[in-house]
Structures are given as structure tokens and as C-alpha cells.
C-alpha angles and dihedrals in degrees: 000000000000091000091052091053091049094051091045091054095043096081090050091053091050092048091047092050092047091051091053093054091046091053092049092054094051090083130037134176135180144151133241091246141017097224131048136179126208110285095025122132114245115205112200118192139162148149139251114205096197117037115213108203112282094330110148127217113251112216127192129185110208132190124179091345095307124112108231099170133023130179143165113225126198115233116230124230089259091054097253127126134188137190130181120207129179111222098225141093137067097315094054098073107114129065125222141075118339126196125216111203123190126196126196112171103303094341122102131189131179141196134174139213138176123246130196120191120212090253090063100036112119114229125181121205119185145120127269119207109224122202108236097181113225089004091064116227138319133197126240114196113213143172119207134184124185097024148016135261112245100178146340118217131187116223104191094182092060095035090235145127114221115208112197114202140180102224107196090170142359108296150131140254127206117201128194102209116199111225091216091068108025135017148140116231139166122232090265090056096253120132119275125197118265117239111233123200124183111197089338096311121110113248136189123249140181126230109209105169129032112186136167091253103033148007122227118212132178123209128188118215138188130234112284094016109142119174123048113187118199107194122193138155096268140019134167134284086044123198113288118232091256092050091051091050091050090049092050092048090050092051092047091049090052091050091049092050090049091052092049091052091051092050092049091051090051 
């Protein structure tokens, strides 16, 4: 008799469990990143599978049991919703894990992210000794947040300084570049903008201080970025006279070979 009751209730248990999973999947919410610093833009987005009239999605941002942000978001015709929040102001004071909770009728969805205020952000300021070949070494003062500097390498052929970093999070690096060893100048001697590449892709930078002895630039990077190339018009050790002559001969030989190929084709 007991076995018959169990088997009779089993389909109901399966149906009940399936209904629970279906309800949980009716509403979803997430953010465009898992880690934010003070002042960052948080993009919240999600989806409603079944639209109920003009019912909005209620979103709360919660930290340590306290609601620090609340908003009603209109659901689009395709069931999606989006909200942009700037992580700054009086309520964004404490670091740690934050919860985003969305409500749509009886449905609830959650997501989490980490937040670091400026007061808790770890910045490292120090000097890195760069090998300049026959010129010896020179120091580059830098400040980095969100990662660590692994190495700095001079590439004299490309007139660049390569800064290799371990980016554990989004961050920034400020470099004090000594003019004696690296610079970007026009033909008239005036300053030219540096070209910045991050993992081979051109990136923006800010130049905050221009002094007679150095130039200070700030570069933002993303998590897992690795190589930052700072390209100027000169860097030490510069090409030696012999190296320049070899380079010129190589270029002339290439031009001559190209001309010969054209003549043969004609």
C-alpha cells in the first residue's frame, strides 16, 4: 500500500520540480562586468520571457542587507530591459560583494558583483629599472592600480618601450617617461603624441604633466591585458651608424628587386 502511494505521488513531485525551474528561468538579470571601481558605469540588463502588460521590473542593489539603489525599469517589446548606474556618491562607500535583485510579479532573479571604493583601491607607486643596453639603465617611475608590472623592455628598432603587466582587473597605469631616454617629437622639436598599443590594438591615453625632463602619461587597461607599447620617435639605445647603414642597404635592395620584377613582367 505504501509503495502504491509513493508511485502515485512521484509524477506530482516531478511536475512540481519542473514548474519551479520554469518559474526561475522566466526572469534573468546580470551586469556587464563582475568587478567595479568607484566612478565606474554599471550596465544592468536582463530578460523577461513572458511579458505581463506594462508591468515594470523592480531592481534593487543591496549591500550588507541595506538597499543602496532602487529602480523601476520598463520592459521592451522583446522582453529585454536595461539600466545604467554610476557607482559613485554617498551610498557607494563600502567595498565588497553587492547583490542585484530583480522582481517581476512573483518572479525573482539575482546577480552579484564586487565593488572597490577609491579609499580601498590598492595603488602601487615605485620605480622600474629599464635595461638600456650600452647606455646602461634608466628608471621609469610608475603608479599602477588593478595589476602589477612584470617587465619593461626597450625595442630600439620600433622606437618603443614595452610595458608588460599582469592585469588581474580593470585598471590604470601612470608612467613618468624621462625625455633623455624616450620621447615623441616633431621635426621642429615640439612634442608629438605617443602612439599607445595594448596587445597590438591602439588605445587612448592622457598626458597629465609635460615637463622639461619628462612626460607623464596615463593608460587605462582591461582585465587580462598584457603588453602595453609606448611608441615615440626615439628611444635608447638608438640605432648605431652601422645598423642604420645596413637598414638603408636592405631597403634599397628591396626596392631594386621590386623594380626588376616589374621590368620582367613588362
